[in-house]
PDB file of N, CA, C and O in Angstrom, chain B, residues numbered from 101:
ATOM      1  N   MET B 101     -37.221 -10.329   0.618  1.00  0.00           N
ATOM      2  CA  MET B 101     -36.580  -9.673   1.733  1.00  0.00           C
ATOM      3  C   MET B 101     -35.420 -10.485   2.285  1.00  0.00           C
ATOM      4  O   MET B 101     -34.487  -9.912   2.849  1.00  0.00           O
ATOM      5  N   GLU B 102     -35.454 -11.786   2.139  1.00  0.00           N
ATOM      6  CA  GLU B 102     -34.382 -12.614   2.683  1.00  0.00           C
ATOM      7  C   GLU B 102     -33.061 -12.355   1.979  1.00  0.00           C
ATOM      8  O   GLU B 102     -32.000 -12.505   2.584  1.00  0.00           O
ATOM      9  N   LYS B 103     -33.108 -11.968   0.713  1.00  0.00           N
ATOM     10  CA  LYS B 103     -31.870 -11.738  -0.026  1.00  0.00           C
ATOM     11  C   LYS B 103     -31.144 -10.483   0.433  1.00  0.00           C
ATOM     12  O   LYS B 103     -29.917 -10.415   0.360  1.00  0.00           O
ATOM     13  N   SER B 104     -31.882  -9.499   0.900  1.00  0.00           N
ATOM     14  CA  SER B 104     -31.253  -8.247   1.316  1.00  0.00           C
ATOM     15  C   SER B 104     -30.241  -8.443   2.444  1.00  0.00           C
ATOM     16  O   SER B 104     -29.110  -7.974   2.315  1.00  0.00           O
ATOM     17  N   PRO B 105     -30.599  -9.121   3.555  1.00  0.00           N
ATOM     18  CA  PRO B 105     -29.584  -9.339   4.598  1.00  0.00           C
ATOM     19  C   PRO B 105     -28.405 -10.175   4.095  1.00  0.00           C
ATOM     20  O   PRO B 105     -27.262  -9.924   4.476  1.00  0.00           O
ATOM     21  N   ALA B 106     -28.672 -11.149   3.257  1.00  0.00           N
ATOM     22  CA  ALA B 106     -27.593 -11.978   2.734  1.00  0.00           C
ATOM     23  C   ALA B 106     -26.648 -11.132   1.878  1.00  0.00           C
ATOM     24  O   ALA B 106     -25.429 -11.291   1.939  1.00  0.00           O
ATOM     25  N   THR B 107     -27.225 -10.241   1.089  1.00  0.00           N
ATOM     26  CA  THR B 107     -26.405  -9.373   0.254  1.00  0.00           C
ATOM     27  C   THR B 107     -25.548  -8.465   1.121  1.00  0.00           C
ATOM     28  O   THR B 107     -24.362  -8.276   0.849  1.00  0.00           O
ATOM     29  N   ASN B 108     -26.148  -7.904   2.165  1.00  0.00           N
ATOM     30  CA  ASN B 108     -25.393  -7.044   3.067  1.00  0.00           C
ATOM     31  C   ASN B 108     -24.288  -7.819   3.762  1.00  0.00           C
ATOM     32  O   ASN B 108     -23.179  -7.306   3.916  1.00  0.00           O
ATOM     33  N   THR B 109     -24.566  -9.037   4.182  1.00  0.00           N
ATOM     34  CA  THR B 109     -23.576  -9.861   4.863  1.00  0.00           C
ATOM     35  C   THR B 109     -22.415 -10.179   3.932  1.00  0.00           C
ATOM     36  O   THR B 109     -21.253 -10.087   4.329  1.00  0.00           O
ATOM     37  N   SER B 110     -22.727 -10.552   2.697  1.00  0.00           N
ATOM     38  CA  SER B 110     -21.642 -10.897   1.783  1.00  0.00           C
ATOM     39  C   SER B 110     -20.818  -9.668   1.420  1.00  0.00           C
ATOM     40  O   SER B 110     -19.597  -9.760   1.295  1.00  0.00           O
ATOM     41  N   ALA B 111     -21.468  -8.522   1.251  1.00  0.00           N
ATOM     42  CA  ALA B 111     -20.732  -7.301   0.950  1.00  0.00           C
ATOM     43  C   ALA B 111     -19.831  -6.925   2.119  1.00  0.00           C
ATOM     44  O   ALA B 111     -18.693  -6.501   1.918  1.00  0.00           O
ATOM     45  N   THR B 112     -20.332  -7.077   3.331  1.00  0.00           N
ATOM     46  CA  THR B 112     -19.539  -6.758   4.513  1.00  0.00           C
ATOM     47  C   THR B 112     -18.362  -7.710   4.636  1.00  0.00           C
ATOM     48  O   THR B 112     -17.254  -7.288   4.964  1.00  0.00           O
ATOM     49  N   SER B 113     -18.591  -8.988   4.378  1.00  0.00           N
ATOM     50  CA  SER B 113     -17.509  -9.954   4.525  1.00  0.00           C
ATOM     51  C   SER B 113     -16.469  -9.800   3.420  1.00  0.00           C
ATOM     52  O   SER B 113     -15.325 -10.216   3.602  1.00  0.00           O
ATOM     53  N   GLU B 114     -16.836  -9.210   2.273  1.00  0.00           N
ATOM     54  CA  GLU B 114     -15.887  -9.026   1.187  1.00  0.00           C
ATOM     55  C   GLU B 114     -14.948  -7.846   1.436  1.00  0.00           C
ATOM     56  O   GLU B 114     -13.824  -7.846   0.935  1.00  0.00           O
ATOM     57  N   LYS B 115     -15.371  -6.870   2.175  1.00  0.00           N
ATOM     58  CA  LYS B 115     -14.549  -5.680   2.378  1.00  0.00           C
ATOM     59  C   LYS B 115     -13.190  -5.985   2.995  1.00  0.00           C
ATOM     60  O   LYS B 115     -12.182  -5.518   2.465  1.00  0.00           O
ATOM     61  N   PRO B 116     -13.108  -6.743   4.083  1.00  0.00           N
ATOM     62  CA  PRO B 116     -11.767  -7.037   4.622  1.00  0.00           C
ATOM     63  C   PRO B 116     -10.892  -7.780   3.609  1.00  0.00           C
ATOM     64  O   PRO B 116      -9.694  -7.513   3.513  1.00  0.00           O
ATOM     65  N   GLN B 117     -11.471  -8.689   2.868  1.00  0.00           N
ATOM     66  CA  GLN B 117     -10.693  -9.420   1.870  1.00  0.00           C
ATOM     67  C   GLN B 117     -10.204  -8.463   0.787  1.00  0.00           C
ATOM     68  O   GLN B 117      -9.048  -8.532   0.371  1.00  0.00           O
ATOM     69  N   ASN B 118     -11.081  -7.571   0.329  1.00  0.00           N
ATOM     70  CA  ASN B 118     -10.678  -6.601  -0.685  1.00  0.00           C
ATOM     71  C   ASN B 118      -9.596  -5.677  -0.142  1.00  0.00           C
ATOM     72  O   ASN B 118      -8.659  -5.335  -0.863  1.00  0.00           O
ATOM     73  N   MET B 119      -9.716  -5.267   1.127  1.00  0.00           N
ATOM     74  CA  MET B 119      -8.707  -4.416   1.735  1.00  0.00           C
ATOM     75  C   MET B 119      -7.375  -5.145   1.799  1.00  0.00           C
ATOM     76  O   MET B 119      -6.331  -4.555   1.522  1.00  0.00           O
ATOM     77  N   ASP B 120      -7.401  -6.419   2.159  1.00  0.00           N
ATOM     78  CA  ASP B 120      -6.174  -7.217   2.197  1.00  0.00           C
ATOM     79  C   ASP B 120      -5.566  -7.341   0.803  1.00  0.00           C
ATOM     80  O   ASP B 120      -4.351  -7.239   0.633  1.00  0.00           O
ATOM     81  N   GLN B 121      -6.426  -7.563  -0.190  1.00  0.00           N
ATOM     82  CA  GLN B 121      -5.941  -7.684  -1.565  1.00  0.00           C
ATOM     83  C   GLN B 121      -5.355  -6.363  -2.049  1.00  0.00           C
ATOM     84  O   GLN B 121      -4.319  -6.348  -2.714  1.00  0.00           O
ATOM     85  N   ASN B 122      -6.019  -5.249  -1.715  1.00  0.00           N
ATOM     86  CA  ASN B 122      -5.511  -3.934  -2.107  1.00  0.00           C
ATOM     87  C   ASN B 122      -4.171  -3.654  -1.439  1.00  0.00           C
ATOM     88  O   ASN B 122      -3.241  -3.162  -2.076  1.00  0.00           O
ATOM     89  N   LYS B 123      -4.080  -3.973  -0.149  1.00  0.00           N
ATOM     90  CA  LYS B 123      -2.824  -3.752   0.576  1.00  0.00           C
ATOM     91  C   LYS B 123      -1.718  -4.591  -0.043  1.00  0.00           C
ATOM     92  O   LYS B 123      -0.604  -4.105  -0.235  1.00  0.00           O
ATOM     93  N   GLN B 124      -2.014  -5.834  -0.353  1.00  0.00           N
ATOM     94  CA  GLN B 124      -1.007  -6.708  -0.955  1.00  0.00           C
ATOM     95  C   GLN B 124      -0.593  -6.196  -2.329  1.00  0.00           C
ATOM     96  O   GLN B 124       0.582  -6.277  -2.685  1.00  0.00           O
ATOM     97  N   ALA B 125      -1.529  -5.675  -3.099  1.00  0.00           N
ATOM     98  CA  ALA B 125      -1.214  -5.120  -4.417  1.00  0.00           C
ATOM     99  C   ALA B 125      -0.282  -3.920  -4.281  1.00  0.00           C
ATOM    100  O   ALA B 125       0.662  -3.772  -5.058  1.00  0.00           O
ATOM    101  N   VAL B 126      -0.546  -3.065  -3.294  1.00  0.00           N
ATOM    102  CA  VAL B 126       0.325  -1.904  -3.053  1.00  0.00           C
ATOM    103  C   VAL B 126       1.725  -2.374  -2.681  1.00  0.00           C
ATOM    104  O   VAL B 126       2.714  -1.877  -3.219  1.00  0.00           O
ATOM    105  N   LEU B 127       1.808  -3.324  -1.768  1.00  0.00           N
ATOM    106  CA  LEU B 127       3.115  -3.832  -1.345  1.00  0.00           C
ATOM    107  C   LEU B 127       3.864  -4.470  -2.513  1.00  0.00           C
ATOM    108  O   LEU B 127       5.076  -4.301  -2.642  1.00  0.00           O
ATOM    109  N   ASN B 128       3.149  -5.195  -3.354  1.00  0.00           N
ATOM    110  CA  ASN B 128       3.780  -5.802  -4.537  1.00  0.00           C
ATOM    111  C   ASN B 128       4.301  -4.736  -5.497  1.00  0.00           C
ATOM    112  O   ASN B 128       5.386  -4.874  -6.062  1.00  0.00           O
ATOM    113  N   ASP B 129       3.513  -3.667  -5.678  1.00  0.00           N
ATOM    114  CA  ASP B 129       3.942  -2.583  -6.559  1.00  0.00           C
ATOM    115  C   ASP B 129       5.197  -1.896  -6.012  1.00  0.00           C
ATOM    116  O   ASP B 129       6.094  -1.534  -6.773  1.00  0.00           O
ATOM    117  N   ILE B 130       5.251  -1.721  -4.707  1.00  0.00           N
ATOM    118  CA  ILE B 130       6.418  -1.109  -4.073  1.00  0.00           C
ATOM    119  C   ILE B 130       7.648  -1.984  -4.298  1.00  0.00           C
ATOM    120  O   ILE B 130       8.709  -1.489  -4.678  1.00  0.00           O
ATOM    121  N   ARG B 131       7.501  -3.278  -4.063  1.00  0.00           N
ATOM    122  CA  ARG B 131       8.639  -4.197  -4.257  1.00  0.00           C
ATOM    123  C   ARG B 131       9.069  -4.254  -5.709  1.00  0.00           C
ATOM    124  O   ARG B 131      10.259  -4.385  -5.998  1.00  0.00           O
ATOM    125  N   ALA B 132       8.109  -4.157  -6.635  1.00  0.00           N
ATOM    126  CA  ALA B 132       8.450  -4.193  -8.058  1.00  0.00           C
ATOM    127  C   ALA B 132       9.245  -2.951  -8.466  1.00  0.00           C
ATOM    128  O   ALA B 132      10.170  -3.041  -9.273  1.00  0.00           O
ATOM    129  N   LYS B 133       8.889  -1.810  -7.917  1.00  0.00           N
ATOM    130  CA  LYS B 133       9.563  -0.553  -8.257  1.00  0.00           C
ATOM    131  C   LYS B 133      10.917  -0.438  -7.556  1.00  0.00           C
ATOM    132  O   LYS B 133      11.904  -0.030  -8.168  1.00  0.00           O
ATOM    133  N   TRP B 134      10.958  -0.797  -6.278  1.00  0.00           N
ATOM    134  CA  TRP B 134      12.166  -0.616  -5.475  1.00  0.00           C
ATOM    135  C   TRP B 134      12.623  -1.966  -4.925  1.00  0.00           C
ATOM    136  O   TRP B 134      12.295  -2.324  -3.793  1.00  0.00           O
ATOM    137  N   SER B 135      13.366  -2.699  -5.713  1.00  0.00           N
ATOM    138  CA  SER B 135      13.763  -4.069  -5.365  1.00  0.00           C
ATOM    139  C   SER B 135      14.790  -4.147  -4.242  1.00  0.00           C
ATOM    140  O   SER B 135      15.057  -5.234  -3.731  1.00  0.00           O
ATOM    141  N   LYS B 136      15.372  -3.012  -3.849  1.00  0.00           N
ATOM    142  CA  LYS B 136      16.320  -3.044  -2.732  1.00  0.00           C
ATOM    143  C   LYS B 136      15.616  -3.265  -1.395  1.00  0.00           C
ATOM    144  O   LYS B 136      16.266  -3.584  -0.399  1.00  0.00           O
ATOM    145  N   PHE B 137      14.292  -3.098  -1.365  1.00  0.00           N
ATOM    146  CA  PHE B 137      13.537  -3.332  -0.133  1.00  0.00           C
ATOM    147  C   PHE B 137      13.133  -4.795  -0.046  1.00  0.00           C
ATOM    148  O   PHE B 137      12.636  -5.369  -1.015  1.00  0.00           O
ATOM    149  N   SER B 138      13.347  -5.392   1.112  1.00  0.00           N
ATOM    150  CA  SER B 138      12.896  -6.763   1.329  1.00  0.00           C
ATOM    151  C   SER B 138      11.387  -6.745   1.591  1.00  0.00           C
ATOM    152  O   SER B 138      10.796  -5.691   1.823  1.00  0.00           O
ATOM    153  N   GLU B 139      10.794  -7.904   1.550  1.00  0.00           N
ATOM    154  CA  GLU B 139       9.370  -8.024   1.866  1.00  0.00           C
ATOM    155  C   GLU B 139       9.112  -7.531   3.295  1.00  0.00           C
ATOM    156  O   GLU B 139       8.096  -6.893   3.572  1.00  0.00           O
ATOM    157  N   GLN B 140      10.041  -7.835   4.183  1.00  0.00           N
ATOM    158  CA  GLN B 140       9.915  -7.392   5.578  1.00  0.00           C
ATOM    159  C   GLN B 140      10.006  -5.863   5.671  1.00  0.00           C
ATOM    160  O   GLN B 140       9.255  -5.241   6.422  1.00  0.00           O
ATOM    161  N   ASP B 141      10.919  -5.265   4.913  1.00  0.00           N
ATOM    162  CA  ASP B 141      11.032  -3.801   4.881  1.00  0.00           C
ATOM    163  C   ASP B 141       9.705  -3.172   4.463  1.00  0.00           C
ATOM    164  O   ASP B 141       9.197  -2.260   5.116  1.00  0.00           O
ATOM    165  N   VAL B 142       9.164  -3.677   3.372  1.00  0.00           N
ATOM    166  CA  VAL B 142       7.938  -3.115   2.809  1.00  0.00           C
ATOM    167  C   VAL B 142       6.770  -3.267   3.790  1.00  0.00           C
ATOM    168  O   VAL B 142       5.963  -2.350   3.945  1.00  0.00           O
ATOM    169  N   SER B 143       6.684  -4.403   4.438  1.00  0.00           N
ATOM    170  CA  SER B 143       5.601  -4.636   5.398  1.00  0.00           C
ATOM    171  C   SER B 143       5.712  -3.737   6.628  1.00  0.00           C
ATOM    172  O   SER B 143       4.715  -3.481   7.302  1.00  0.00           O
ATOM    173  N   ALA B 144       6.921  -3.259   6.920  1.00  0.00           N
ATOM    174  CA  ALA B 144       7.149  -2.451   8.118  1.00  0.00           C
ATOM    175  C   ALA B 144       6.915  -0.955   7.906  1.00  0.00           C
ATOM    176  O   ALA B 144       6.919  -0.194   8.873  1.00  0.00           O
ATOM    177  N   PHE B 145       6.710  -0.519   6.659  1.00  0.00           N
ATOM    178  CA  PHE B 145       6.487   0.906   6.428  1.00  0.00           C
ATOM    179  C   PHE B 145       5.262   1.375   7.194  1.00  0.00           C
ATOM    180  O   PHE B 145       4.216   0.727   7.176  1.00  0.00           O
ATOM    181  N   LYS B 146       5.408   2.522   7.873  1.00  0.00           N
ATOM    182  CA  LYS B 146       4.335   3.042   8.711  1.00  0.00           C
ATOM    183  C   LYS B 146       3.377   3.937   7.946  1.00  0.00           C
ATOM    184  O   LYS B 146       2.299   4.260   8.444  1.00  0.00           O
ATOM    185  N   GLY B 147       3.751   4.334   6.764  1.00  0.00           N
ATOM    186  CA  GLY B 147       2.902   5.201   5.963  1.00  0.00           C
ATOM    187  C   GLY B 147       3.678   5.763   4.789  1.00  0.00           C
ATOM    188  O   GLY B 147       4.835   5.412   4.557  1.00  0.00           O
ATOM    189  N   LYS B 148       3.018   6.639   4.059  1.00  0.00           N
ATOM    190  CA  LYS B 148       3.617   7.205   2.853  1.00  0.00           C
ATOM    191  C   LYS B 148       4.872   8.014   3.175  1.00  0.00           C
ATOM    192  O   LYS B 148       5.872   7.907   2.465  1.00  0.00           O
ATOM    193  N   ALA B 149       4.833   8.814   4.226  1.00  0.00           N
ATOM    194  CA  ALA B 149       5.992   9.631   4.591  1.00  0.00           C
ATOM    195  C   ALA B 149       7.205   8.750   4.910  1.00  0.00           C
ATOM    196  O   ALA B 149       8.335   9.078   4.549  1.00  0.00           O
ATOM    197  N   ASP B 150       6.954   7.640   5.584  1.00  0.00           N
ATOM    198  CA  ASP B 150       8.024   6.695   5.904  1.00  0.00           C
ATOM    199  C   ASP B 150       8.603   6.099   4.623  1.00  0.00           C
ATOM    200  O   ASP B 150       9.820   5.985   4.480  1.00  0.00           O
ATOM    201  N   LEU B 151       7.733   5.724   3.701  1.00  0.00           N
ATOM    202  CA  LEU B 151       8.179   5.167   2.427  1.00  0.00           C
ATOM    203  C   LEU B 151       9.021   6.193   1.660  1.00  0.00           C
ATOM    204  O   LEU B 151      10.078   5.861   1.124  1.00  0.00           O
ATOM    205  N   VAL B 152       8.546   7.431   1.613  1.00  0.00           N
ATOM    206  CA  VAL B 152       9.298   8.482   0.908  1.00  0.00           C
ATOM    207  C   VAL B 152      10.692   8.623   1.508  1.00  0.00           C
ATOM    208  O   VAL B 152      11.683   8.673   0.778  1.00  0.00           O
ATOM    209  N   SER B 153      10.771   8.686   2.832  1.00  0.00           N
ATOM    210  CA  SER B 153      12.062   8.827   3.504  1.00  0.00           C
ATOM    211  C   SER B 153      12.980   7.654   3.200  1.00  0.00           C
ATOM    212  O   SER B 153      14.162   7.844   2.914  1.00  0.00           O
ATOM    213  N   GLN B 154      12.445   6.452   3.260  1.00  0.00           N
ATOM    214  CA  GLN B 154      13.253   5.256   3.021  1.00  0.00           C
ATOM    215  C   GLN B 154      13.722   5.164   1.571  1.00  0.00           C
ATOM    216  O   GLN B 154      14.854   4.761   1.306  1.00  0.00           O
ATOM    217  N   VAL B 155      12.850   5.540   0.635  1.00  0.00           N
ATOM    218  CA  VAL B 155      13.234   5.542  -0.785  1.00  0.00           C
ATOM    219  C   VAL B 155      14.358   6.546  -0.999  1.00  0.00           C
ATOM    220  O   VAL B 155      15.333   6.249  -1.688  1.00  0.00           O
ATOM    221  N   ALA B 156      14.227   7.731  -0.414  1.00  0.00           N
ATOM    222  CA  ALA B 156      15.250   8.769  -0.561  1.00  0.00           C
ATOM    223  C   ALA B 156      16.597   8.280  -0.041  1.00  0.00           C
ATOM    224  O   ALA B 156      17.623   8.473  -0.692  1.00  0.00           O
ATOM    225  N   VAL B 157      16.594   7.651   1.125  1.00  0.00           N
ATOM    226  CA  VAL B 157      17.841   7.175   1.729  1.00  0.00           C
ATOM    227  C   VAL B 157      18.436   6.014   0.935  1.00  0.00           C
ATOM    228  O   VAL B 157      19.616   6.030   0.582  1.00  0.00           O
ATOM    229  N   LYS B 158      17.612   5.016   0.661  1.00  0.00           N
ATOM    230  CA  LYS B 158      18.121   3.789   0.046  1.00  0.00           C
ATOM    231  C   LYS B 158      18.562   3.999  -1.403  1.00  0.00           C
ATOM    232  O   LYS B 158      19.472   3.323  -1.883  1.00  0.00           O
ATOM    233  N   TYR B 159      17.910   4.940  -2.099  1.00  0.00           N
ATOM    234  CA  TYR B 159      18.228   5.145  -3.510  1.00  0.00           C
ATOM    235  C   TYR B 159      18.965   6.458  -3.774  1.00  0.00           C
ATOM    236  O   TYR B 159      19.206   6.807  -4.930  1.00  0.00           O
ATOM    237  N   GLY B 160      19.325   7.190  -2.712  1.00  0.00           N
ATOM    238  CA  GLY B 160      20.095   8.410  -2.863  1.00  0.00           C
ATOM    239  C   GLY B 160      19.360   9.519  -3.607  1.00  0.00           C
ATOM    240  O   GLY B 160      19.970  10.280  -4.358  1.00  0.00           O
ATOM    241  N   LEU B 161      18.056   9.605  -3.396  1.00  0.00           N
ATOM    242  CA  LEU B 161      17.249  10.622  -4.067  1.00  0.00           C
ATOM    243  C   LEU B 161      16.969  11.795  -3.136  1.00  0.00           C
ATOM    244  O   LEU B 161      17.002  11.656  -1.913  1.00  0.00           O
ATOM    245  N   GLU B 162      16.697  12.939  -3.726  1.00  0.00           N
ATOM    246  CA  GLU B 162      16.222  14.064  -2.935  1.00  0.00           C
ATOM    247  C   GLU B 162      14.779  13.769  -2.523  1.00  0.00           C
ATOM    248  O   GLU B 162      14.073  13.016  -3.193  1.00  0.00           O
ATOM    249  N   GLN B 163      14.353  14.373  -1.414  1.00  0.00           N
ATOM    250  CA  GLN B 163      13.000  14.120  -0.895  1.00  0.00           C
ATOM    251  C   GLN B 163      11.925  14.384  -1.950  1.00  0.00           C
ATOM    252  O   GLN B 163      10.982  13.605  -2.091  1.00  0.00           O
ATOM    253  N   GLY B 164      12.069  15.480  -2.686  1.00  0.00           N
ATOM    254  CA  GLY B 164      11.072  15.827  -3.704  1.00  0.00           C
ATOM    255  C   GLY B 164      10.949  14.775  -4.786  1.00  0.00           C
ATOM    256  O   GLY B 164       9.843  14.425  -5.198  1.00  0.00           O
ATOM    257  N   GLN B 165      12.086  14.268  -5.248  1.00  0.00           N
ATOM    258  CA  GLN B 165      12.077  13.217  -6.275  1.00  0.00           C
ATOM    259  C   GLN B 165      11.489  11.931  -5.711  1.00  0.00           C
ATOM    260  O   GLN B 165      10.695  11.265  -6.374  1.00  0.00           O
ATOM    261  N   ALA B 166      11.874  11.584  -4.499  1.00  0.00           N
ATOM    262  CA  ALA B 166      11.322  10.374  -3.863  1.00  0.00           C
ATOM    263  C   ALA B 166       9.813  10.514  -3.708  1.00  0.00           C
ATOM    264  O   ALA B 166       9.072   9.560  -3.946  1.00  0.00           O
ATOM    265  N   GLN B 167       9.354  11.702  -3.309  1.00  0.00           N
ATOM    266  CA  GLN B 167       7.911  11.951  -3.144  1.00  0.00           C
ATOM    267  C   GLN B 167       7.169  11.744  -4.465  1.00  0.00           C
ATOM    268  O   GLN B 167       6.116  11.107  -4.493  1.00  0.00           O
ATOM    269  N   ARG B 168       7.711  12.276  -5.552  1.00  0.00           N
ATOM    270  CA  ARG B 168       7.061  12.124  -6.864  1.00  0.00           C
ATOM    271  C   ARG B 168       7.012  10.664  -7.277  1.00  0.00           C
ATOM    272  O   ARG B 168       6.001  10.198  -7.804  1.00  0.00           O
ATOM    273  N   GLU B 169       8.101   9.937  -7.040  1.00  0.00           N
ATOM    274  CA  GLU B 169       8.120   8.517  -7.419  1.00  0.00           C
ATOM    275  C   GLU B 169       7.142   7.698  -6.583  1.00  0.00           C
ATOM    276  O   GLU B 169       6.448   6.826  -7.107  1.00  0.00           O
ATOM    277  N   VAL B 170       7.089   7.980  -5.288  1.00  0.00           N
ATOM    278  CA  VAL B 170       6.142   7.274  -4.408  1.00  0.00           C
ATOM    279  C   VAL B 170       4.713   7.584  -4.835  1.00  0.00           C
ATOM    280  O   VAL B 170       3.884   6.679  -4.925  1.00  0.00           O
ATOM    281  N   ASP B 171       4.419   8.856  -5.099  1.00  0.00           N
ATOM    282  CA  ASP B 171       3.069   9.235  -5.541  1.00  0.00           C
ATOM    283  C   ASP B 171       2.682   8.496  -6.817  1.00  0.00           C
ATOM    284  O   ASP B 171       1.541   8.056  -6.962  1.00  0.00           O
ATOM    285  N   ALA B 172       3.631   8.360  -7.739  1.00  0.00           N
ATOM    286  CA  ALA B 172       3.359   7.671  -9.004  1.00  0.00           C
ATOM    287  C   ALA B 172       3.044   6.192  -8.778  1.00  0.00           C
ATOM    288  O   ALA B 172       2.190   5.627  -9.460  1.00  0.00           O
ATOM    289  N   VAL B 173       3.726   5.573  -7.830  1.00  0.00           N
ATOM    290  CA  VAL B 173       3.493   4.143  -7.563  1.00  0.00           C
ATOM    291  C   VAL B 173       2.202   3.938  -6.774  1.00  0.00           C
ATOM    292  O   VAL B 173       1.424   3.034  -7.081  1.00  0.00           O
ATOM    293  N   LEU B 174       1.971   4.763  -5.770  1.00  0.00           N
ATOM    294  CA  LEU B 174       0.790   4.576  -4.910  1.00  0.00           C
ATOM    295  C   LEU B 174      -0.506   4.964  -5.605  1.00  0.00           C
ATOM    296  O   LEU B 174      -1.543   4.350  -5.351  1.00  0.00           O
ATOM    297  N   LYS B 175      -0.475   5.955  -6.465  1.00  0.00           N
ATOM    298  CA  LYS B 175      -1.674   6.392  -7.198  1.00  0.00           C
ATOM    299  C   LYS B 175      -2.842   6.639  -6.253  1.00  0.00           C
ATOM    300  O   LYS B 175      -3.967   6.223  -6.529  1.00  0.00           O
ATOM    301  N   GLY B 176      -2.580   7.310  -5.148  1.00  0.00           N
ATOM    302  CA  GLY B 176      -3.632   7.657  -4.199  1.00  0.00           C
ATOM    303  C   GLY B 176      -3.967   6.578  -3.182  1.00  0.00           C
ATOM    304  O   GLY B 176      -4.788   6.794  -2.291  1.00  0.00           O
ATOM    305  N   ARG B 177      -3.333   5.413  -3.314  1.00  0.00           N
ATOM    306  CA  ARG B 177      -3.606   4.329  -2.361  1.00  0.00           C
ATOM    307  C   ARG B 177      -2.826   4.556  -1.064  1.00  0.00           C
ATOM    308  O   ARG B 177      -1.853   5.309  -1.039  1.00  0.00           O
ATOM    309  N   GLN B 178      -3.252   3.912  -0.016  1.00  0.00           N
ATOM    310  CA  GLN B 178      -2.619   4.032   1.302  1.00  0.00           C
ATOM    311  C   GLN B 178      -1.698   2.837   1.538  1.00  0.00           C
ATOM    312  O   GLN B 178      -1.868   1.765   0.958  1.00  0.00           O
ATOM    313  N   ILE B 179      -0.714   3.065   2.415  1.00  0.00           N
ATOM    314  CA  ILE B 179       0.109   1.955   2.907  1.00  0.00           C
ATOM    315  C   ILE B 179       0.186   2.072   4.406  1.00  0.00           C
ATOM    316  O   ILE B 179      -0.207   3.089   4.977  1.00  0.00           O
ATOM    317  N   GLY B 180       0.688   1.042   5.047  1.00  0.00           N
ATOM    318  CA  GLY B 180       0.852   1.077   6.501  1.00  0.00           C
ATOM    319  C   GLY B 180      -0.434   0.727   7.212  1.00  0.00           C
ATOM    320  O   GLY B 180      -1.320   0.088   6.644  1.00  0.00           O
ATOM    321  N   ALA B 181      -0.529   1.153   8.472  1.00  0.00           N
ATOM    322  CA  ALA B 181      -1.648   0.772   9.327  1.00  0.00           C
ATOM    323  C   ALA B 181      -2.986   1.248   8.789  1.00  0.00           C
ATOM    324  O   ALA B 181      -4.005   0.597   9.022  1.00  0.00           O
ATOM    325  N   GLY B 182      -3.010   2.367   8.075  1.00  0.00           N
ATOM    326  CA  GLY B 182      -4.257   2.893   7.557  1.00  0.00           C
ATOM    327  C   GLY B 182      -4.706   2.250   6.258  1.00  0.00           C
ATOM    328  O   GLY B 182      -5.771   2.592   5.745  1.00  0.00           O
ATOM    329  N   ALA B 183      -3.920   1.325   5.709  1.00  0.00           N
ATOM    330  CA  ALA B 183      -4.240   0.724   4.428  1.00  0.00           C
ATOM    331  C   ALA B 183      -5.392  -0.230   4.504  1.00  0.00           C
ATOM    332  O   ALA B 183      -5.776  -0.815   3.492  1.00  0.00           O
TER     333      ALA B 183
END
């Protein structure tokens, strides 16, 4: 029985680290795809819609094309405060 609480504690403590690692992986993927964005730019994105808008503006794409490219990079992952 002693192992059960320890297992729960370690699993709980790993989640924030995994979330941080996932967020960092998303940010790295964004920077790899769109190098015109600085690290500060990428960290400031408020969400997927913000990223789509910024990609469209910075790279001269139509919203639909920017949306498809963002979807391809994010692969269902979140960015911004909800990440």
